[in-house]
NUGUSE-857711 format. One record per residue: x, y, z of N, C-alpha, C in turn. Coordinates in nm, 4 decimals. Example, Ala and Ser with C-alpha at 12.3 -4.5 7.8 and 13.67 -1.06 7.14 Angstrom:
! residues 2
{{1.3190; -0.5690; 0.7800}; {1.2300; -0.4500; 0.7800}; {1.3200; -0.3300; 0.7800}}
{{1.2850; -0.2250; 0.7080}; {1.3670; -0.1060; 0.7140}; {1.2900; 0.0030; 0.7870}}
//
This chain:
! residues 95
{{0.0958; -0.0780; 0.0204}; {0.0374; 0.0043; -0.0037}; {0.1089; 0.0971; -0.0209}}
{{0.0033; 0.2119; -0.1000}; {0.1504; 0.3942; -0.1475}; {0.0850; 0.4577; -0.0801}}
{{0.0799; 0.5449; -0.0421}; {0.0531; 0.6505; 0.0443}; {0.0509; 0.7901; -0.0871}}
{{-0.0216; 0.7791; -0.1312}; {-0.0045; 0.9488; -0.2410}; {-0.0276; 1.0714; -0.2814}}
{{-0.1589; 1.0033; -0.2069}; {-0.1989; 1.2162; -0.1255}; {-0.2582; 1.2364; -0.0100}}
{{-0.2530; 1.2859; 0.0764}; {-0.3035; 1.3014; 0.1708}; {-0.4165; 1.4843; 0.1573}}
{{-0.5352; 1.4741; 0.2377}; {-0.6544; 1.5787; 0.2186}; {-0.5540; 1.7062; 0.3017}}
{{-0.4841; 1.8103; 0.2242}; {-0.4617; 1.9185; 0.3638}; {-0.4994; 1.9730; 0.4550}}
{{-0.6522; 1.9928; 0.3918}; {-0.7428; 2.0642; 0.4666}; {-0.8096; 1.9129; 0.5960}}
{{-0.8292; 1.8853; 0.5847}; {-0.8776; 1.7890; 0.6996}; {-0.7085; 1.7582; 0.8135}}
{{-0.6178; 1.7362; 0.6861}; {-0.4781; 1.7019; 0.8142}; {-0.4666; 1.8459; 0.8763}}
{{-0.5410; 1.9274; 0.8379}; {-0.4950; 2.0793; 0.9369}; {-0.6118; 2.0884; 0.9976}}
{{-0.7147; 2.0406; 1.0107}; {-0.8041; 2.0402; 1.0808}; {-0.7644; 1.9049; 1.2559}}
{{-0.7412; 1.8407; 1.1822}; {-0.7136; 1.7020; 1.2560}; {-0.6120; 1.8369; 1.4078}}
{{-0.4302; 1.8249; 1.2952}; {-0.3550; 1.8481; 1.3476}; {-0.3874; 2.0525; 1.4749}}
{{-0.4663; 2.0911; 1.3705}; {-0.5044; 2.2431; 1.4444}; {-0.5970; 2.2166; 1.5845}}
{{-0.7142; 2.0897; 1.5462}; {-0.8543; 2.0738; 1.6473}; {-0.6477; 2.0168; 1.8209}}
{{-0.5347; 1.9378; 1.7385}; {-0.4750; 1.8653; 1.8503}; {-0.3951; 1.9803; 1.9285}}
{{-0.3847; 2.0933; 1.8582}; {-0.2730; 2.1549; 1.9288}; {-0.3164; 2.2726; 1.9633}}
{{-0.4432; 2.3087; 2.0165}; {-0.5323; 2.3818; 2.0473}; {-0.6019; 2.2724; 2.1483}}
{{-0.6298; 2.1744; 2.1995}; {-0.6214; 2.1001; 2.2751}; {-0.4641; 2.1189; 2.3613}}
{{-0.3695; 2.1199; 2.3312}; {-0.2196; 2.1179; 2.3801}; {-0.2123; 2.2598; 2.3951}}
{{-0.2808; 2.3564; 2.3635}; {-0.2722; 2.4871; 2.3691}; {-0.3402; 2.5569; 2.5215}}
{{-0.4466; 2.4498; 2.5331}; {-0.5250; 2.4440; 2.6636}; {-0.4823; 2.4473; 2.7533}}
{{-0.3895; 2.3045; 2.7390}; {-0.3487; 2.2587; 2.8643}; {-0.1871; 2.3547; 2.8346}}
{{-0.1073; 2.3787; 2.8029}; {-0.0178; 2.4618; 2.8053}; {-0.1129; 2.6718; 2.9334}}
{{-0.1172; 2.7039; 2.8304}; {-0.2191; 2.7914; 2.9166}; {-0.2280; 2.7710; 2.9845}}
{{-0.3323; 2.6815; 3.1044}; {-0.3378; 2.5903; 3.2509}; {-0.2481; 2.6318; 3.3006}}
{{-0.1386; 2.5630; 3.2486}; {-0.0633; 2.5470; 3.3272}; {0.0739; 2.7367; 3.3500}}
{{0.0525; 2.7514; 3.2222}; {0.0962; 2.9101; 3.2751}; {-0.0296; 2.9861; 3.3317}}
{{-0.1108; 2.9659; 3.3526}; {-0.2173; 2.9967; 3.4492}; {-0.1472; 3.0095; 3.5926}}
{{-0.1478; 2.9741; 3.6094}; {-0.1217; 2.8799; 3.7175}; {0.0107; 2.9119; 3.7800}}
{{0.1005; 2.9276; 3.7329}; {0.2281; 2.9958; 3.7176}; {0.2239; 3.1461; 3.7471}}
{{0.2036; 3.2127; 3.6228}; {0.1590; 3.3356; 3.6332}; {0.0219; 3.3944; 3.7996}}
{{-0.0626; 3.3067; 3.7869}; {-0.1148; 3.3470; 3.9183}; {-0.0651; 3.3688; 4.0038}}
{{0.0191; 3.2276; 4.0652}; {0.0826; 3.2489; 4.1817}; {0.1899; 3.3499; 4.1531}}
{{0.2594; 3.3232; 4.1219}; {0.4169; 3.4274; 4.0865}; {0.3390; 3.6379; 4.1080}}
{{0.1908; 3.6637; 4.0668}; {0.0655; 3.7369; 4.1007}; {0.0960; 3.7847; 4.2168}}
{{0.0150; 3.6399; 4.2535}; {-0.0024; 3.6913; 4.4005}; {0.0906; 3.7104; 4.5049}}
{{0.1823; 3.6321; 4.4452}; {0.3472; 3.5758; 4.5423}; {0.4575; 3.7151; 4.5540}}
{{0.3509; 3.8279; 4.4619}; {0.5072; 3.9095; 4.4194}; {0.3716; 4.0722; 4.4748}}
{{0.4848; 4.1536; 4.5425}; {0.4652; 4.2883; 4.6411}; {0.4912; 4.3936; 4.5925}}
{{0.5355; 4.3892; 4.4191}; {0.5585; 4.5314; 4.3601}; {0.4596; 4.5774; 4.3193}}
{{0.4100; 4.7414; 4.3260}; {0.3137; 4.7735; 4.2542}; {0.3778; 4.8524; 4.1272}}
{{0.5001; 4.8606; 4.1378}; {0.5408; 4.8980; 4.0536}; {0.5045; 4.9250; 3.8908}}
{{0.4301; 4.7454; 3.8295}; {0.4390; 4.8024; 3.7151}; {0.2172; 4.7603; 3.7390}}
{{0.2019; 4.7882; 3.8468}; {0.0554; 4.6666; 3.8699}; {0.0677; 4.5379; 3.9269}}
{{-0.0575; 4.4840; 3.9002}; {-0.0596; 4.2973; 3.9615}; {-0.0918; 4.2769; 3.7954}}
{{-0.0072; 4.2576; 3.7085}; {-0.0763; 4.1922; 3.6120}; {0.0000; 4.0425; 3.5946}}
{{0.0270; 3.9224; 3.6886}; {0.0070; 3.8894; 3.6935}; {-0.1593; 3.7781; 3.6891}}
{{-0.2236; 3.8342; 3.7467}; {-0.3867; 3.7965; 3.7348}; {-0.4284; 3.7613; 3.6296}}
{{-0.3893; 3.8582; 3.5298}; {-0.4815; 3.9168; 3.4109}; {-0.3928; 3.7672; 3.2938}}
{{-0.2102; 3.8435; 3.3157}; {-0.2255; 3.7803; 3.1963}; {-0.2021; 3.5724; 3.2069}}
{{-0.2089; 3.6020; 3.3347}; {-0.2501; 3.4183; 3.3583}; {-0.3820; 3.3338; 3.3346}}
{{-0.5212; 3.4462; 3.3569}; {-0.6216; 3.4267; 3.2487}; {-0.5816; 3.4648; 3.1311}}
{{-0.5423; 3.5547; 3.0758}; {-0.5244; 3.5859; 2.9272}; {-0.4857; 3.4196; 2.8657}}
{{-0.3693; 3.3474; 2.9548}; {-0.3215; 3.2687; 2.8470}; {-0.4083; 3.1240; 2.8340}}
{{-0.4514; 3.1028; 2.8634}; {-0.5557; 2.9772; 2.9284}; {-0.6905; 3.0759; 2.7768}}
{{-0.7019; 3.1952; 2.6947}; {-0.7891; 3.1901; 2.5893}; {-0.6609; 3.2684; 2.4820}}
{{-0.5509; 3.2959; 2.4977}; {-0.4878; 3.3096; 2.3759}; {-0.3760; 3.1869; 2.3790}}
{{-0.2811; 3.0615; 2.4454}; {-0.2997; 2.9975; 2.3715}; {-0.3178; 2.9219; 2.2541}}
{{-0.4450; 2.8812; 2.3163}; {-0.5253; 2.7250; 2.2471}; {-0.5061; 2.7775; 2.0833}}
{{-0.5384; 2.9306; 2.0782}; {-0.6063; 2.9995; 1.9485}; {-0.4885; 3.0270; 1.9181}}
{{-0.4012; 3.0400; 1.9502}; {-0.2268; 3.0794; 1.8682}; {-0.1828; 2.9036; 1.8336}}
{{-0.1771; 2.7702; 1.9231}; {-0.1382; 2.7258; 1.8609}; {-0.2215; 2.6447; 1.7698}}
{{-0.3517; 2.6325; 1.8044}; {-0.3874; 2.5305; 1.6485}; {-0.3661; 2.6023; 1.5043}}
{{-0.3829; 2.8228; 1.5211}; {-0.3778; 2.8433; 1.4637}; {-0.2506; 2.8712; 1.3230}}
{{-0.1282; 2.8085; 1.4501}; {-0.0315; 2.7677; 1.3767}; {0.0110; 2.6279; 1.3352}}
{{-0.0573; 2.5659; 1.4231}; {-0.0782; 2.4221; 1.4013}; {-0.1750; 2.4070; 1.2986}}
{{-0.2471; 2.4225; 1.2504}; {-0.3230; 2.4361; 1.0950}; {-0.2102; 2.4701; 0.9964}}
{{-0.1458; 2.6122; 1.0200}; {-0.1389; 2.6422; 0.9006}; {-0.0193; 2.5634; 0.8148}}
{{0.0850; 2.4883; 0.9864}; {0.1948; 2.4836; 0.9449}; {0.2212; 2.2812; 0.8901}}
{{0.0368; 2.2569; 0.9191}; {-0.0140; 2.0924; 0.9405}; {-0.0556; 2.1185; 0.7194}}
{{-0.0877; 2.2204; 0.7407}; {-0.1446; 2.2549; 0.5832}; {-0.0300; 2.2628; 0.5234}}
{{0.0570; 2.3519; 0.5015}; {0.1685; 2.3800; 0.4653}; {0.2597; 2.2076; 0.4092}}
{{0.2660; 2.1874; 0.5272}; {0.3128; 2.0478; 0.5657}; {0.2061; 1.9342; 0.4433}}
{{0.1445; 1.9109; 0.4598}; {0.0736; 1.8390; 0.3790}; {0.0756; 1.8422; 0.1892}}
{{0.1249; 2.0066; 0.1871}; {0.0631; 2.0305; 0.0880}; {0.2264; 2.0025; -0.0398}}
{{0.3319; 2.0470; 0.0700}; {0.3639; 1.9539; 0.0359}; {0.4376; 1.8463; 0.0207}}
{{0.4143; 1.7717; 0.0758}; {0.4117; 1.5854; 0.0693}; {0.3601; 1.5147; -0.0823}}
{{0.2008; 1.6023; -0.0386}; {0.0970; 1.6497; -0.1814}; {0.2664; 1.6672; -0.3282}}
{{0.3536; 1.7684; -0.3450}; {0.3197; 1.7730; -0.4249}; {0.5024; 1.6551; -0.4161}}
{{0.5890; 1.6277; -0.3385}; {0.7103; 1.5699; -0.3365}; {0.6782; 1.3969; -0.3237}}
{{0.5274; 1.3982; -0.2891}; {0.4764; 1.2559; -0.2942}; {0.4591; 1.2280; -0.4678}}
{{0.4101; 1.3699; -0.5298}; {0.4390; 1.3460; -0.7377}; {0.4840; 1.2843; -0.7551}}
{{0.6524; 1.3524; -0.7383}; {0.7710; 1.3460; -0.7525}; {0.8466; 1.2313; -0.7887}}
{{0.8502; 1.1862; -0.6718}; {0.9251; 1.0914; -0.6864}; {0.8795; 0.9690; -0.5456}}
{{0.7357; 0.9244; -0.5059}; {0.6440; 0.8531; -0.5126}; {0.5965; 0.8570; -0.3926}}
{{0.5198; 0.8102; -0.3242}; {0.4246; 0.8196; -0.1860}; {0.5397; 0.7058; -0.1014}}
{{0.4747; 0.7099; 0.0117}; {0.5725; 0.6455; 0.1469}; {0.4894; 0.5347; 0.1324}}
{{0.5325; 0.4101; 0.1089}; {0.5104; 0.2906; 0.1542}; {0.4996; 0.2419; 0.2638}}
{{0.3017; 0.2255; 0.2972}; {0.2626; 0.1231; 0.4234}; {0.2410; -0.0333; 0.4174}}
{{0.3329; -0.1128; 0.5118}; {0.2384; -0.2490; 0.5524}; {0.1382; -0.2038; 0.6632}}
{{0.0250; -0.2844; 0.5949}; {-0.1433; -0.3579; 0.6740}; {-0.1514; -0.4538; 0.6586}}
{{-0.1139; -0.5605; 0.7965}; {-0.1862; -0.6779; 0.8226}; {-0.3276; -0.6999; 0.8720}}
//
């Protein structure tokens, strides 16, 4: 069995969703760290931005991760299709 072509948009949707989930997890970790750091500091020069950055990361990280994963996979699948047309696809043995 030889994989000659992959659907770029379907691959990009799957990877974009996967990266958005990973971004949500990373945003949660970053949020907890930023909230802990923001509440632990007692400087008032810049203000208490730790909680704002922490909550914002749960929103921004999944969007950024998902969008970048979608675009990178779309380009990668398109390049695979172009190269597979020139040199052949990937041979896969399935039992």
